[in-house]
C-alpha positions, 0 to 999 in steps of 0.5 A, a space after each residue: 898828546 893827551 894824558 888818559 886823564 885828560 880823555 876822561 875828563 873831555 869824555 865826562 864833558 860830553 853828554 852822549 858819553 854821560 847819557 850813555 853810562 847813565 843808562 848802564 847804571 840805570 840797566 843794572 841797577 833795574 836789573 838787580 833790583 827787578 830780577 826776583 821778577 824775572 822782567 828786564 826794563 824794557 820789557 816793564 815799559 812793555 808791560 807797563 804801556 799795555 797796562 795803561 792803553 790796553 789793546 793796542 796793536 804791536 806797531 802802536 806800542 812800539 810807538 809808545 815805548 819808543 822801541 823798534 818794531 822787531 824788538 817790541 816783536 821780540 819783548 811780546 813774544 817773550 811776555 806771551 810765551 810767559 802767559 803775561 799778556 794775550 794777543 787777540 785778533 783785533 776789533 778795529 783792524 782784522 790785520 792787526 792783534 790787540 795786546 793785553 796784559 793778563 791777569 797774571 801779567 797785571 798782577 807781577 806789574 803791580 807786585 813789583 812796583 817797589 822795585 821799580 821805585 826803588 830802582 829809580 831812587 838808587 839811579 838818582 840817589 846823589 840828586 835832591 828832589 828838586 834836582 830829580 823833578 829838573 832833571 826828568 823834566 830836561 832829559 825830557 826835553 832832550 827827546 823831545 816829549 815835554 810839550 807832548 807831555 803836558 798833552 799826558 803824552 797820549 796819542 792825538 786822535 788819528 795818530 798812531 803814537 805820542 810824537 806823531 800828528 795826525 795829519 803824518 798817520 794818515 799819509 802813513 797809512 795811504 803811502 805804500 809799503 815800499 814808499 814807507 819803508 823807505 821813508 823810515 830808513 832815511 
């Protein structure tokens, strides 16, 4: 039977555990730095994506920020309720709503950049400049976006989000809703 120290040592060799711990630290540091703005890390990510991609619909936004549609919808509703983003009928798809930061939202996003940068520096405080670059590059590689970043990590023409090929996007749009739900669940 392993003692407590051996169990802890074993955990410290498991990437999943370390990533979870790093995520906990990241959230705590971000919340500490960004608390004056009343914005959570996922809300900041959504606002940043809308700043860089104005007019996207909610499904596209969810793909861009790698959040599920329900979570993205909840964040969008909260931000809209605070007057930080607005929804307009899409000129491209009448069923969709195009999302935009309001002037107030853009101003808040700009105003919190110093706090965001500080939270990132604090998170990586124990790494040298070169180690930070390598660490971030390796994280991108782990999540499968390092190669896409070379293409600016933007959706390709015809794709709804960066990790989807245009032919997958066309197939997804053509598939009946029920089979699409089964495919996403599996």
